C-alpha angles and dihedrals in degrees: 000000000000136000102287094099122109088246142000129212134193129202136193114260141129129352118282119241140164147081116268143172118222128210122284119275112280096214095054092041092057092046094048090058095047098042090044089056092047093049129081114245137016120323119194123202129196125191095020115175102245095201123133094260094058094039088056088054090049090052090047093054088050089053090051091056108271122124106236118187134175106224098178146328104336088341120123141173124209118191103200124201095205092260146014130283126209110275119234095218142030116291109233110198096181109204095337109124093167091048098051095044094049093044091050089054093050093044093050089071093067131072097244143093124248129180120212131195137158144180123306092274095050092045088059095052118096116244095184092102089066098033094054096066091037086055092050086055092053107267119132133202145175120214146120128307113309090008096291119169140297092060138148118227124201115198141178135087093060123176127209123254146173108240126188111205112237089207135017103272127151088189095059092043090051095047090053093047092048091049089047091064086079101033121119094238141015121309122214128189119196116202121198086201126023112253131191108307103205093121093055091046094047095045087057091049087054090054103265127133115236121177120206124187131168111215141138091020094301140083116248117202115190127191112192115222128254101038129151127201126230125206119259142165120270125201107196113215124214114284112252090204089060093041090059092071100060090036094056090042089058094046094054100038113082117245095012130142120174130173120203113197129213099010117169111247101191104156090228090060105033099075093114092060092049089051095049090051089051086053091058100265118164092227120150130185121210139168096032111192144148122264125169092349093305131100112245133181145173114260124204119193124191130187109280142182101242128201130203120262140181106249110218108247090221089063091063097094090058093055109017092133093049101060094095092057091039088055088055090054088048091054088064095043127094112251135359125331109198118203117183138158091049102117089128086076090072091067100045122101084308138353090288095185092057095042095045091049093043093049093049092049089051087058095049100262121141108238132170113202120209131184091258103013151015140228120216118195117200131185097212088252130095112277123240100261117176096124134126108229124212108221103177086220094299110147096204093050088051097049094042094056093043087057090050090054091057091070106020122105088258134020127268131224127204130195127223097023094164091090090067086083091068091076109005113032109189095023096139094047093047092052092047087053088060090052100265120149102233119151144152114289 
């Protein structure tokens, strides 16, 4: 039983228990494919997330001239040619917002044209935030309003620049840095708030020099001009965004104890775990170690009495994808959980603030929606549940509400669960292996 059904439902039942490994980190998986294609030589990858988003990026790199081969379970080989060649067909990125934005950045460095499209959700997401700095560097494009897909990008002849991000966005930063590999002078990105730094770390692993300095209240990332990438090996750690689902499920389900092994603990990605601990979660981290240039550890979550907190807005970049599942934890906590500074959620795969608030209200949770935030008020008791949640094909909305249904007074159903496979293939089966009641609706 997977996620191809028209709907999925979850129901309260027995305690959850077990030790699991979750899929590889999506951010690192995307970047391993793109950097492997840009590098010279053979890059090998272990632990790749084999979800639809990453597989779209793999197919795109093949279309741009790299030889991409699956050599085993989650094991891949990318034979890079030291650059990208003009594709002969349209690049369909499916639902992969990270994939298309990073690929456009990489492609902008080459004198060629490439046309990008995606599924209905991706075609509705604005790309202007990436296209604006690429345009300042010299790339051109033609597309729909606000740079929406489909669009055709023309690259080559890029100049360096110093670009201050108007919002905290690792995707925009990464697109500029990837384009900067082929600029005529240095590229600098200035972040008002530090965002996930996987691109900087992985560029170094592929042989590039990346300078990072915190000064004048901002983070300055500088990529010197004229650099070439060399192939390497990438071990992909477990995705903390995926780990959050079984961890919260254990925290809210009485009698539960679940261990998730090999989770990435990068401080710019681990905000959700810090927040859960502040809420009173019995969440321990053991066996800290390094894997693929990132710190990883084994997380054990046990059922806990949670309390509401005010989440610092400056923490948002480190957990922007985890607010839907954090809101579920907040629904079981006692008191208000205030989440602000999260306007970025409105331009994800869906308007995640609206869908999270709407889904929780359907399940009897008190939620106040704000333009760039939301406030969830819990009673310390299981919410009513019993609703059918509209997900608009958003995988994180679907998984979050299925977790809620495991400990609510009544089960919860979600529509369009097929999109779960974009980030967490095998989610339903993994949860059932822990004892969760998840079935086709």
